[in-house]
N, C-alpha and C positions, 0 to 999 in steps of 0.2 A: 694450610690452604692460603692462597694468595688472593689479592683483590681481583685478579682476572677471573677467579672462580665465581665471584659475585656477579660479574658482568655477563657470565655465560648463562645465568639464570634470569628468567623473565620475572616480572613483578608477581605474576600469578604463582609461579613456582616457589618464590620466596615465601609468599603468604600461605601456601598450601602446607598440609601436614606431612608431605613427603620429605621435607628438609627438617631435620631435628634442630631444636633451639640451640643445642650445644655446638653444632657446626657453625651456626650463624654467629653465636657469641664468640667462638674461636676466631672467626674471620675478623670480627670487629676488634677483638683484643690484639690481633696481629697487625692491624692496619690503622687503627684510630689513635689519636693522641690521648695521653693520660687524662688531660682536662676534659676531653670529650667523653671518655668513658665514665669519668667521675660525675659529670653533669647528667648523664643518662643512666646512672646507677648500674653500670655494667662492669665494675671492677671486682676483682676477687677470683676465687676458685670457680671454674666453669660450672662445676656441679651445683654449687650454692647459688650462683647467678641464675642458672637455668630453673632452679626451684622457685625463685622469687619473681623473676621477670616474666611478663606476659608476652606472648608471641608478637602481638601488634606493637608493643613497645620496642622490641628488637627490630622489627621490620622498619619502623619509623626511624630508628637510629641508623640502620643501614642506608636508608634513603637519604637521610640528612648528611651522613658521612660522605657518601658518594657525590652528592651535589656540592658539598663544601670543597671536596678535592677537585671537582670539575671547575668550580669557580676559581679556586687557587691556581689551577693550570692556565685558565684563560687570562687571569691577571698577570701571571708570570710571562706568558707569551706576548701580551700587550706591551709590557715593559721592554721586552727584548726587541720588539718591532720598533718601538719609539727610540730605543738606543741606536738601532741600525740607521733609522732615518736621521737622527741627530749626527751620526758619524758621517753619513753621505752628504747631508745638507743640500741646499739648493745650489745648483751650478750656474754661475754667471759667466757669460762669455762677452768679451769686449771685441768689437769688430774694429780692426785697424784699417783706415783707408789706405789704398795702395798708391 
């Protein structure tokens, strides 16, 4: 599953019992960084992680992961906009009398 699958679900759907923990863990393991998974104790075999992790812990990790990715995207776009502004720079025109 991809990160787009997560975005198709509302917060209520993610918290509900309709989505198995294994699916949510799989999404996180596919999309999150190793250090993020380690910090949230979501590394390892999906079966074992599902046994030990609480659903709320997984939901919090998904929320944190998505907000971190959104922040990262905003920062990246901000840098790109600043780079474009720096390339264009202010334009000065000199008026020559005729």
